[in-house]
The first five atom37 places (N, CA, C, CB, O) and aatype in JSON, in Angstrom:
{
  "aatype": [12, 15, 0, 14, 15, 1, 11, 14, 10, 0, 1, 0, 6, 0, 6, 6, 12, 10, 0, 5, 10, 14, 14, 14, 17, 11, 12, 6, 7, 0, 11, 10, 9, 7, 6, 17, 1, 0, 11, 3, 13, 15, 0, 9, 1, 6, 10, 19, 7, 6, 9, 12, 1, 9, 0, 6, 6, 6, 3, 8, 8, 14, 8, 0, 6, 13, 7, 17, 2, 1, 4, 1, 0, 19, 13, 15, 16, 8, 1, 14, 14, 7, 10, 15, 6, 12, 3, 13, 0, 15, 0, 11, 11, 10, 15, 5, 0, 0, 0, 8, 9, 14, 7, 19, 0, 0, 0, 3, 3, 7, 11, 15, 11, 1, 6, 0],
  "atom_mask": [
    [1, 1, 1, 1, 1],
    [1, 1, 1, 1, 1],
    [1, 1, 1, 1, 1],
    [1, 1, 1, 1, 1],
    [1, 1, 1, 1, 1],
    [1, 1, 1, 1, 1],
    [1, 1, 1, 1, 1],
    [1, 1, 1, 1, 1],
    [1, 1, 1, 1, 1],
    [1, 1, 1, 1, 1],
    [1, 1, 1, 1, 1],
    [1, 1, 1, 1, 1],
    [1, 1, 1, 1, 1],
    [1, 1, 1, 1, 1],
    [1, 1, 1, 1, 1],
    [1, 1, 1, 1, 1],
    [1, 1, 1, 1, 1],
    [1, 1, 1, 1, 1],
    [1, 1, 1, 1, 1],
    [1, 1, 1, 1, 1],
    [1, 1, 1, 1, 1],
    [1, 1, 1, 1, 1],
    [1, 1, 1, 1, 1],
    [1, 1, 1, 1, 1],
    [1, 1, 1, 1, 1],
    [1, 1, 1, 1, 1],
    [1, 1, 1, 1, 1],
    [1, 1, 1, 1, 1],
    [1, 1, 1, 0, 1],
    [1, 1, 1, 1, 1],
    [1, 1, 1, 1, 1],
    [1, 1, 1, 1, 1],
    [1, 1, 1, 1, 1],
    [1, 1, 1, 0, 1],
    [1, 1, 1, 1, 1],
    [1, 1, 1, 1, 1],
    [1, 1, 1, 1, 1],
    [1, 1, 1, 1, 1],
    [1, 1, 1, 1, 1],
    [1, 1, 1, 1, 1],
    [1, 1, 1, 1, 1],
    [1, 1, 1, 1, 1],
    [1, 1, 1, 1, 1],
    [1, 1, 1, 1, 1],
    [1, 1, 1, 1, 1],
    [1, 1, 1, 1, 1],
    [1, 1, 1, 1, 1],
    [1, 1, 1, 1, 1],
    [1, 1, 1, 0, 1],
    [1, 1, 1, 1, 1],
    [1, 1, 1, 1, 1],
    [1, 1, 1, 1, 1],
    [1, 1, 1, 1, 1],
    [1, 1, 1, 1, 1],
    [1, 1, 1, 1, 1],
    [1, 1, 1, 1, 1],
    [1, 1, 1, 1, 1],
    [1, 1, 1, 1, 1],
    [1, 1, 1, 1, 1],
    [1, 1, 1, 1, 1],
    [1, 1, 1, 1, 1],
    [1, 1, 1, 1, 1],
    [1, 1, 1, 1, 1],
    [1, 1, 1, 1, 1],
    [1, 1, 1, 1, 1],
    [1, 1, 1, 1, 1],
    [1, 1, 1, 0, 1],
    [1, 1, 1, 1, 1],
    [1, 1, 1, 1, 1],
    [1, 1, 1, 1, 1],
    [1, 1, 1, 1, 1],
    [1, 1, 1, 1, 1],
    [1, 1, 1, 1, 1],
    [1, 1, 1, 1, 1],
    [1, 1, 1, 1, 1],
    [1, 1, 1, 1, 1],
    [1, 1, 1, 1, 1],
    [1, 1, 1, 1, 1],
    [1, 1, 1, 1, 1],
    [1, 1, 1, 1, 1],
    [1, 1, 1, 1, 1],
    [1, 1, 1, 0, 1],
    [1, 1, 1, 1, 1],
    [1, 1, 1, 1, 1],
    [1, 1, 1, 1, 1],
    [1, 1, 1, 1, 1],
    [1, 1, 1, 1, 1],
    [1, 1, 1, 1, 1],
    [1, 1, 1, 1, 1],
    [1, 1, 1, 1, 1],
    [1, 1, 1, 1, 1],
    [1, 1, 1, 1, 1],
    [1, 1, 1, 1, 1],
    [1, 1, 1, 1, 1],
    [1, 1, 1, 1, 1],
    [1, 1, 1, 1, 1],
    [1, 1, 1, 1, 1],
    [1, 1, 1, 1, 1],
    [1, 1, 1, 1, 1],
    [1, 1, 1, 1, 1],
    [1, 1, 1, 1, 1],
    [1, 1, 1, 1, 1],
    [1, 1, 1, 0, 1],
    [1, 1, 1, 1, 1],
    [1, 1, 1, 1, 1],
    [1, 1, 1, 1, 1],
    [1, 1, 1, 1, 1],
    [1, 1, 1, 1, 1],
    [1, 1, 1, 1, 1],
    [1, 1, 1, 0, 1],
    [1, 1, 1, 1, 1],
    [1, 1, 1, 1, 1],
    [1, 1, 1, 1, 1],
    [1, 1, 1, 1, 1],
    [1, 1, 1, 1, 1],
    [1, 1, 1, 1, 1]
  ],
  "atom_positions": [
    [[0.84, -1.18, 0.0], [0.0, 0.0, 0.0], [0.89, 1.24, 0.0], [-0.96, 0.0, 1.22], [1.84, 1.34, 0.78]],
    [[0.58, 2.19, -0.87], [1.39, 3.38, -0.97], [1.02, 4.38, 0.12], [1.24, 4.02, -2.36], [-0.07, 4.33, 0.7]],
    [[1.95, 5.27, 0.38], [1.71, 6.31, 1.4], [0.63, 7.26, 0.92], [3.02, 7.09, 1.72], [0.5, 7.49, -0.28]],
    [[-0.14, 7.82, 1.84], [-1.17, 8.79, 1.45], [-0.54, 10.0, 0.76], [-1.97, 9.25, 2.69], [0.55, 10.44, 1.13]],
    [[-1.22, 10.52, -0.23], [-0.74, 11.66, -0.99], [-0.88, 12.96, -0.2], [-1.49, 11.76, -2.31], [-1.78, 13.11, 0.63]],
    [[0.01, 13.89, -0.48], [-0.08, 15.23, 0.09], [-0.65, 16.22, -0.92], [1.3, 15.7, 0.57], [-0.71, 17.43, -0.66]],
    [[-1.07, 15.71, -2.06], [-1.66, 16.55, -3.11], [-3.05, 17.01, -2.65], [-1.74, 15.77, -4.46], [-3.83, 16.2, -2.16]],
    [[-3.36, 18.3, -2.81], [-4.68, 18.79, -2.39], [-5.82, 18.06, -3.09], [-4.79, 20.29, -2.65], [-5.75, 17.77, -4.29]],
    [[-6.85, 17.77, -2.33], [-8.04, 17.1, -2.86], [-9.05, 18.13, -3.35], [-8.68, 16.19, -1.78], [-9.1, 19.26, -2.85]],
    [[-9.83, 17.74, -4.34], [-10.98, 18.55, -4.74], [-11.99, 18.52, -3.59], [-11.62, 18.04, -6.09], [-12.01, 17.58, -2.8]],
    [[-12.81, 19.54, -3.52], [-13.8, 19.65, -2.43], [-14.66, 18.39, -2.32], [-14.7, 20.88, -2.65], [-14.89, 17.89, -1.22]],
    [[-15.13, 17.87, -3.44], [-15.99, 16.67, -3.44], [-15.23, 15.46, -2.89], [-16.49, 16.37, -4.86], [-15.81, 14.65, -2.17]],
    [[-13.95, 15.34, -3.23], [-13.14, 14.23, -2.72], [-12.97, 14.35, -1.2], [-11.76, 14.2, -3.41], [-13.07, 13.36, -0.48]],
    [[-12.72, 15.57, -0.74], [-12.55, 15.8, 0.71], [-13.84, 15.47, 1.45], [-12.13, 17.26, 0.99], [-13.8, 14.86, 2.52]],
    [[-14.98, 15.87, 0.91], [-16.26, 15.58, 1.56], [-16.53, 14.08, 1.61], [-17.41, 16.29, 0.82], [-17.08, 13.58, 2.59]],
    [[-16.12, 13.37, 0.55], [-16.27, 11.91, 0.52], [-15.42, 11.27, 1.62], [-15.88, 11.35, -0.86], [-15.87, 10.37, 2.32]],
    [[-14.2, 11.74, 1.75], [-13.31, 11.19, 2.78], [-13.79, 11.55, 4.18], [-11.88, 11.69, 2.57], [-13.67, 10.74, 5.1]],
    [[-14.34, 12.75, 4.35], [-14.88, 13.16, 5.65], [-16.01, 12.23, 6.08], [-15.38, 14.61, 5.59], [-16.12, 11.87, 7.25]],
    [[-16.84, 11.85, 5.13], [-17.97, 10.96, 5.43], [-17.52, 9.6, 5.95], [-18.84, 10.78, 4.19], [-18.29, 8.89, 6.59]],
    [[-16.27, 9.23, 5.68], [-15.74, 7.94, 6.12], [-15.07, 8.0, 7.49], [-14.75, 7.42, 5.1], [-14.72, 6.97, 8.07]],
    [[-14.89, 9.21, 8.02], [-14.25, 9.36, 9.33], [-15.28, 9.25, 10.45], [-13.51, 10.7, 9.43], [-16.42, 9.67, 10.29]],
    [[-14.87, 8.7, 11.59], [-15.77, 8.7, 12.75], [-15.8, 10.09, 13.37], [-15.31, 7.64, 13.81], [-14.94, 10.92, 13.06]],
    [[-16.78, 10.37, 14.23], [-16.78, 11.64, 14.95], [-15.46, 11.77, 15.71], [-18.0, 11.75, 15.93], [-14.92, 10.74, 16.13]],
    [[-14.95, 12.92, 15.91], [-15.59, 14.22, 15.92], [-15.22, 15.1, 14.73], [-15.24, 14.93, 17.18], [-15.38, 16.32, 14.82]],
    [[-14.76, 14.57, 13.64], [-14.16, 15.36, 12.57], [-15.17, 16.21, 11.8], [-13.45, 14.46, 11.62], [-16.29, 15.78, 11.52]],
    [[-14.73, 17.43, 11.47], [-15.51, 18.35, 10.64], [-14.52, 19.13, 9.78], [-16.41, 19.31, 11.51], [-13.34, 19.22, 10.12]],
    [[-15.01, 19.69, 8.69], [-14.18, 20.53, 7.84], [-14.57, 21.99, 8.03], [-14.32, 20.12, 6.35], [-15.74, 22.34, 8.11]],
    [[-13.55, 22.8, 8.11], [-13.75, 24.25, 8.11], [-12.79, 24.78, 7.06], [-13.49, 24.91, 9.54], [-11.59, 24.9, 7.31]],
    [[-13.31, 25.1, 5.88], [-12.46, 25.53, 4.78], [-11.48, 24.43, 4.43], [0.0, 0.0, 0.0], [-11.88, 23.31, 4.13]],
    [[-10.18, 24.75, 4.48], [-9.14, 23.78, 4.16], [-8.52, 23.18, 5.42], [-8.05, 24.43, 3.3], [-7.33, 22.87, 5.46]],
    [[-9.34, 23.04, 6.46], [-8.88, 22.46, 7.72], [-9.79, 21.31, 8.13], [-8.83, 23.53, 8.83], [-11.0, 21.37, 7.94]],
    [[-9.18, 20.28, 8.69], [-9.89, 19.14, 9.23], [-9.72, 19.21, 10.74], [-9.36, 17.77, 8.63], [-8.6, 19.14, 11.25]],
    [[-10.83, 19.34, 11.47], [-10.78, 19.63, 12.9], [-11.47, 18.53, 13.7], [-11.44, 20.98, 13.19], [-12.59, 18.12, 13.4]],
    [[-10.78, 18.07, 14.73], [-11.34, 17.09, 15.66], [-11.22, 17.63, 17.08], [0.0, 0.0, 0.0], [-10.19, 18.19, 17.45]],
    [[-12.28, 17.44, 17.87], [-12.28, 17.9, 19.27], [-12.76, 16.78, 20.17], [-13.16, 19.16, 19.45], [-13.7, 16.06, 19.84]],
    [[-12.1, 16.66, 21.3], [-12.45, 15.63, 22.29], [-12.59, 16.26, 23.65], [-11.39, 14.51, 22.33], [-12.04, 17.32, 23.93]],
    [[-13.35, 15.58, 24.5], [-13.48, 15.92, 25.91], [-13.01, 14.69, 26.69], [-14.99, 16.33, 26.29], [-13.01, 13.57, 26.18]],
    [[-12.61, 14.93, 27.93], [-12.14, 13.83, 28.75], [-12.53, 14.03, 30.19], [-10.62, 13.67, 28.63], [-12.88, 15.14, 30.61]],
    [[-12.48, 12.94, 30.95], [-12.86, 12.99, 32.35], [-11.84, 13.74, 33.2], [-13.04, 11.59, 32.9], [-12.18, 14.27, 34.25]],
    [[-10.58, 13.78, 32.74], [-9.55, 14.45, 33.52], [-8.33, 14.77, 32.66], [-9.14, 13.58, 34.71], [-8.25, 14.39, 31.5]],
    [[-7.39, 15.47, 33.26], [-6.2, 15.9, 32.53], [-5.31, 14.73, 32.13], [-5.41, 16.88, 33.37], [-4.66, 14.78, 31.09]],
    [[-5.29, 13.69, 32.92], [-4.48, 12.51, 32.61], [-4.89, 11.9, 31.27], [-4.6, 11.47, 33.72], [-4.04, 11.5, 30.48]],
    [[-6.19, 11.82, 31.03], [-6.68, 11.26, 29.77], [-6.31, 12.18, 28.6], [-8.22, 11.06, 29.83], [-5.95, 11.69, 27.52]],
    [[-6.41, 13.48, 28.79], [-6.02, 14.43, 27.75], [-4.53, 14.32, 27.47], [-6.39, 15.88, 28.16], [-4.1, 14.36, 26.31]],
    [[-3.74, 14.18, 28.53], [-2.29, 14.02, 28.35], [-1.99, 12.81, 27.49], [-1.59, 13.9, 29.72], [-1.1, 12.86, 26.63]],
    [[-2.7, 11.72, 27.7], [-2.5, 10.51, 26.9], [-2.89, 10.77, 25.44], [-3.31, 9.34, 27.48], [-2.2, 10.32, 24.53]],
    [[-3.99, 11.48, 25.22], [-4.41, 11.8, 23.86], [-3.38, 12.69, 23.15], [-5.78, 12.49, 23.87], [-3.06, 12.46, 21.99]],
    [[-2.86, 13.68, 23.85], [-1.84, 14.55, 23.27], [-0.59, 13.73, 22.91], [-1.48, 15.71, 24.25], [0.04, 13.98, 21.89]],
    [[-0.26, 12.78, 23.74], [0.86, 11.88, 23.44], [0.62, 11.11, 22.15], [0.0, 0.0, 0.0], [1.55, 10.9, 21.36]],
    [[-0.62, 10.69, 21.93], [-0.95, 9.98, 20.7], [-0.87, 10.91, 19.49], [-2.36, 9.36, 20.81], [-0.42, 10.5, 18.42]],
    [[-1.3, 12.15, 19.65], [-1.18, 13.13, 18.56], [0.3, 13.26, 18.18], [-1.77, 14.53, 18.98], [0.64, 13.24, 16.99]],
    [[1.16, 13.38, 19.16], [2.59, 13.54, 18.9], [3.18, 12.29, 18.25], [3.33, 13.84, 20.2], [3.98, 12.4, 17.32]],
    [[2.79, 11.13, 18.72], [3.31, 9.87, 18.16], [2.93, 9.75, 16.69], [2.78, 8.64, 18.95], [3.77, 9.47, 15.84]],
    [[1.65, 9.97, 16.39], [1.16, 9.85, 15.02], [1.82, 10.9, 14.13], [-0.37, 10.01, 14.97], [2.21, 10.6, 13.0]],
    [[1.95, 12.12, 14.62], [2.59, 13.19, 13.85], [4.02, 12.81, 13.47], [2.59, 14.5, 14.64], [4.44, 13.02, 12.33]],
    [[4.75, 12.26, 14.4], [6.13, 11.87, 14.1], [6.18, 10.68, 13.14], [6.86, 11.52, 15.39], [6.99, 10.67, 12.22]],
    [[5.32, 9.69, 13.36], [5.29, 8.52, 12.47], [4.96, 8.91, 11.03], [4.28, 7.5, 12.97], [5.55, 8.39, 10.09]],
    [[4.02, 9.83, 10.87], [3.54, 10.22, 9.55], [4.33, 11.39, 8.97], [2.08, 10.57, 9.62], [4.16, 11.72, 7.8]],
    [[5.17, 12.02, 9.77], [5.84, 13.26, 9.38], [4.83, 14.27, 8.87], [6.91, 12.98, 8.3], [5.01, 14.92, 7.84]],
    [[3.75, 14.38, 9.64], [2.65, 15.3, 9.31], [2.13, 15.83, 10.64], [1.5, 14.58, 8.46], [1.48, 15.1, 11.4]],
    [[2.41, 17.09, 10.92], [2.21, 17.64, 12.25], [1.02, 18.58, 12.31], [3.46, 18.37, 12.71], [1.03, 19.63, 11.66]],
    [[0.0, 18.22, 13.07], [-1.18, 19.09, 13.19], [-0.94, 20.22, 14.19], [-2.4, 18.26, 13.62], [0.01, 20.21, 14.97]],
    [[-1.83, 21.16, 14.13], [-1.9, 22.17, 15.19], [-2.73, 21.53, 16.3], [-2.55, 23.56, 14.67], [-3.79, 20.98, 16.02]],
    [[-2.27, 21.58, 17.53], [-3.01, 20.97, 18.63], [-3.13, 21.95, 19.79], [-2.32, 19.67, 19.11], [-2.2, 22.69, 20.1]],
    [[-4.31, 21.95, 20.41], [-4.57, 22.76, 21.59], [-5.18, 21.84, 22.63], [-5.53, 23.98, 21.27], [-5.97, 20.95, 22.3]],
    [[-4.83, 22.05, 23.89], [-5.44, 21.23, 24.93], [-5.49, 21.99, 26.24], [-4.67, 19.92, 25.12], [-4.75, 22.94, 26.47]],
    [[-6.4, 21.54, 27.09], [-6.58, 22.1, 28.42], [-6.99, 20.98, 29.35], [0.0, 0.0, 0.0], [-6.82, 19.81, 29.03]],
    [[-7.52, 21.35, 30.51], [-7.79, 20.38, 31.56], [-8.62, 19.18, 31.07], [-8.51, 21.06, 32.69], [-8.24, 18.04, 31.33]],
    [[-9.72, 19.41, 30.37], [-10.54, 18.27, 29.93], [-10.93, 18.35, 28.46], [-11.79, 18.17, 30.78], [-11.98, 17.84, 28.07]],
    [[-10.1, 19.0, 27.65], [-10.42, 19.12, 26.23], [-9.16, 19.07, 25.38], [-11.19, 20.41, 25.96], [-8.06, 19.37, 25.85]],
    [[-9.34, 18.7, 24.11], [-8.23, 18.67, 23.16], [-8.8, 18.92, 21.77], [-7.47, 17.31, 23.22], [-9.88, 18.45, 21.43]],
    [[-8.05, 19.66, 20.98], [-8.46, 19.98, 19.61], [-7.25, 19.76, 18.71], [-9.0, 21.47, 19.49], [-6.15, 20.23, 19.02]],
    [[-7.46, 19.05, 17.61], [-6.4, 18.83, 16.62], [-6.89, 19.35, 15.28], [-6.01, 17.31, 16.52], [-8.04, 19.13, 14.89]],
    [[-6.0, 20.03, 14.56], [-6.33, 20.6, 13.26], [-5.3, 20.12, 12.25], [-6.38, 22.16, 13.31], [-4.11, 20.41, 12.37]],
    [[-5.77, 19.38, 11.25], [-4.91, 18.92, 10.17], [-5.16, 19.76, 8.93], [-5.14, 17.43, 9.87], [-6.3, 20.1, 8.62]],
    [[-4.1, 20.09, 8.24], [-4.16, 20.83, 6.99], [-2.8, 20.68, 6.32], [-4.55, 22.34, 7.21], [-1.77, 20.73, 6.99]],
    [[-2.8, 20.51, 5.02], [-1.54, 20.44, 4.29], [-1.17, 21.85, 3.86], [-1.65, 19.47, 3.06], [-1.98, 22.56, 3.28]],
    [[0.05, 22.24, 4.15], [0.47, 23.62, 3.9], [1.14, 23.81, 2.55], [1.41, 24.06, 4.98], [0.98, 24.86, 1.93]],
    [[1.88, 22.82, 2.08], [2.59, 22.93, 0.8], [2.33, 21.7, -0.03], [4.1, 23.12, 1.0], [2.9, 20.65, 0.27]],
    [[1.52, 21.77, -1.04], [0.65, 22.89, -1.39], [-0.53, 22.96, -0.44], [0.16, 22.76, -2.85], [-0.88, 21.96, 0.19]],
    [[-1.16, 24.13, -0.33], [-2.25, 24.29, 0.64], [-3.51, 23.52, 0.26], [-2.6, 25.76, 0.78], [-3.82, 23.32, -0.92]],
    [[-4.23, 23.08, 1.28], [-5.48, 22.36, 1.08], [-5.54, 21.13, 1.96], [0.0, 0.0, 0.0], [-4.65, 20.89, 2.76]],
    [[-6.6, 20.35, 1.8], [-6.72, 19.08, 2.51], [-6.23, 17.97, 1.58], [-8.2, 18.82, 2.96], [-6.5, 17.98, 0.38]],
    [[-5.5, 17.03, 2.15], [-4.93, 15.94, 1.38], [-5.3, 14.59, 1.99], [-3.4, 16.09, 1.29], [-5.86, 14.52, 3.08]],
    [[-4.98, 13.52, 1.26], [-5.19, 12.18, 1.8], [-4.43, 12.02, 3.12], [-4.73, 11.11, 0.78], [-4.9, 11.33, 4.02]],
    [[-3.27, 12.65, 3.22], [-2.47, 12.56, 4.44], [-3.23, 13.11, 5.65], [-1.14, 13.31, 4.26], [-3.17, 12.55, 6.74]],
    [[-3.95, 14.21, 5.45], [-4.73, 14.78, 6.55], [-5.78, 13.78, 7.03], [-5.42, 16.09, 6.11], [-5.94, 13.58, 8.24]],
    [[-6.48, 13.16, 6.1], [-7.54, 12.22, 6.47], [-6.97, 10.94, 7.06], [-8.4, 11.9, 5.25], [-7.56, 10.37, 7.98]],
    [[-5.85, 10.47, 6.55], [-5.22, 9.26, 7.1], [-4.75, 9.51, 8.54], [-4.02, 8.82, 6.21], [-4.92, 8.66, 9.41]],
    [[-4.17, 10.68, 8.77], [-3.72, 11.01, 10.13], [-4.91, 11.17, 11.08], [-2.89, 12.31, 10.12], [-4.85, 10.74, 12.23]],
    [[-5.99, 11.79, 10.59], [-7.2, 11.95, 11.41], [-7.79, 10.59, 11.78], [-8.25, 12.8, 10.66], [-8.22, 10.38, 12.91]],
    [[-7.81, 9.69, 10.83], [-8.34, 8.34, 11.1], [-7.5, 7.64, 12.18], [-8.37, 7.5, 9.8], [-8.05, 7.02, 13.09]],
    [[-6.19, 7.73, 12.07], [-5.32, 7.11, 13.07], [-5.54, 7.72, 14.45], [-3.86, 7.24, 12.66], [-5.54, 7.01, 15.46]],
    [[-5.72, 9.03, 14.49], [-5.96, 9.69, 15.77], [-7.29, 9.26, 16.37], [-5.92, 11.21, 15.6], [-7.38, 9.03, 17.57]],
    [[-8.31, 9.14, 15.55], [-9.61, 8.67, 16.05], [-9.5, 7.26, 16.62], [-10.66, 8.69, 14.93], [-10.08, 6.96, 17.66]],
    [[-8.77, 6.41, 15.93], [-8.58, 5.03, 16.4], [-7.84, 5.01, 17.74], [-7.81, 4.19, 15.36], [-8.2, 4.26, 18.64]],
    [[-6.82, 5.85, 17.86], [-6.07, 5.91, 19.12], [-6.95, 6.46, 20.25], [-4.82, 6.78, 18.96], [-6.93, 5.94, 21.36]],
    [[-7.71, 7.52, 19.96], [-8.57, 8.15, 20.97], [-9.62, 7.16, 21.49], [-9.26, 9.39, 20.4], [-9.98, 7.2, 22.67]],
    [[-10.1, 6.3, 20.62], [-11.13, 5.33, 21.01], [-10.63, 4.34, 22.06], [-11.63, 4.57, 19.79], [-11.44, 3.7, 22.74]],
    [[-9.32, 4.21, 22.2], [-8.75, 3.27, 23.16], [-8.26, 3.93, 24.44], [-7.63, 2.52, 22.52], [-7.64, 3.28, 25.28]],
    [[-8.53, 5.21, 24.59], [-8.1, 5.91, 25.81], [-9.31, 6.05, 26.74], [-7.48, 7.31, 25.48], [-10.26, 6.75, 26.39]],
    [[-9.29, 5.39, 27.9], [-10.42, 5.49, 28.83], [-10.72, 6.94, 29.22], [-10.13, 4.67, 30.09], [-9.82, 7.71, 29.54]],
    [[-12.0, 7.28, 29.18], [-12.43, 8.6, 29.61], [-12.38, 9.67, 28.53], [0.0, 0.0, 0.0], [-12.73, 10.82, 28.8]],
    [[-11.97, 9.33, 27.3], [-11.91, 10.28, 26.2], [-13.06, 10.0, 25.24], [-10.54, 10.2, 25.45], [-13.31, 8.85, 24.88]],
    [[-13.76, 11.06, 24.84], [-14.88, 10.92, 23.9], [-14.89, 12.11, 22.94], [-16.23, 10.82, 24.66], [-14.41, 13.19, 23.27]],
    [[-15.45, 11.88, 21.77], [-15.6, 12.96, 20.8], [-16.46, 14.05, 21.4], [-16.21, 12.43, 19.48], [-17.49, 13.77, 22.02]],
    [[-16.05, 15.29, 21.2], [-16.86, 16.43, 21.63], [-17.85, 16.7, 20.52], [-15.97, 17.71, 21.94], [-17.45, 16.96, 19.38]],
    [[-19.11, 16.64, 20.82], [-20.14, 16.85, 19.8], [-20.73, 18.23, 19.97], [-21.24, 15.77, 19.87], [-21.49, 18.49, 20.9]],
    [[-20.37, 19.11, 19.05], [-20.92, 20.46, 19.11], [-22.06, 20.66, 18.12], [-19.82, 21.49, 18.85], [-22.52, 21.77, 17.88]],
    [[-22.51, 19.53, 17.54], [-23.59, 19.6, 16.58], [-23.13, 19.94, 15.18], [0.0, 0.0, 0.0], [-23.95, 20.07, 14.27]],
    [[-21.81, 20.1, 14.99], [-21.3, 20.47, 13.68], [-20.49, 19.35, 13.03], [-20.46, 21.71, 13.79], [-20.02, 19.52, 11.91]],
    [[-20.31, 18.23, 13.69], [-19.54, 17.15, 13.12], [-20.12, 16.76, 11.77], [-19.51, 15.95, 14.07], [-21.34, 16.75, 11.57]],
    [[-19.22, 16.45, 10.86], [-19.57, 15.98, 9.52], [-20.11, 17.05, 8.59], [-20.57, 14.9, 9.63], [-20.52, 16.73, 7.47]],
    [[-20.13, 18.29, 9.0], [-20.6, 19.31, 8.07], [-19.74, 20.56, 8.17], [-22.07, 19.66, 8.34], [-19.0, 20.74, 9.14]],
    [[-19.85, 21.37, 7.2], [-19.11, 22.62, 7.16], [-19.57, 23.51, 8.31], [-19.29, 23.34, 5.81], [-20.77, 23.71, 8.5]],
    [[-18.63, 24.03, 9.04], [-18.99, 24.92, 10.15], [-19.15, 26.33, 9.65], [-17.93, 24.87, 11.26], [-19.45, 27.24, 10.43]]
  ]
}
């Protein structure tokens, strides 16, 4: 299997790939955004560790923000700009990792799966 492409996707392709991701992912322009909530800081710390591990493995580094019981990851390809297969592949891996961390759940703001 070949590595995911970093070539920007057409909007329709990105929407198709978004439909295949589990919550909490949504698109905002050329950004793929996932947000989680957790029971405590320890669970968030573990999730942030997974973001870092995946970023290093894939050589694709998201913007990440976190606090006591929340975490937000934003994937976007910068060169060339847009959303790429790499963004969606990294998001999928992060969702899979998050699903195995006790006390971590997708933050549902009612905007998942659609343009914010």
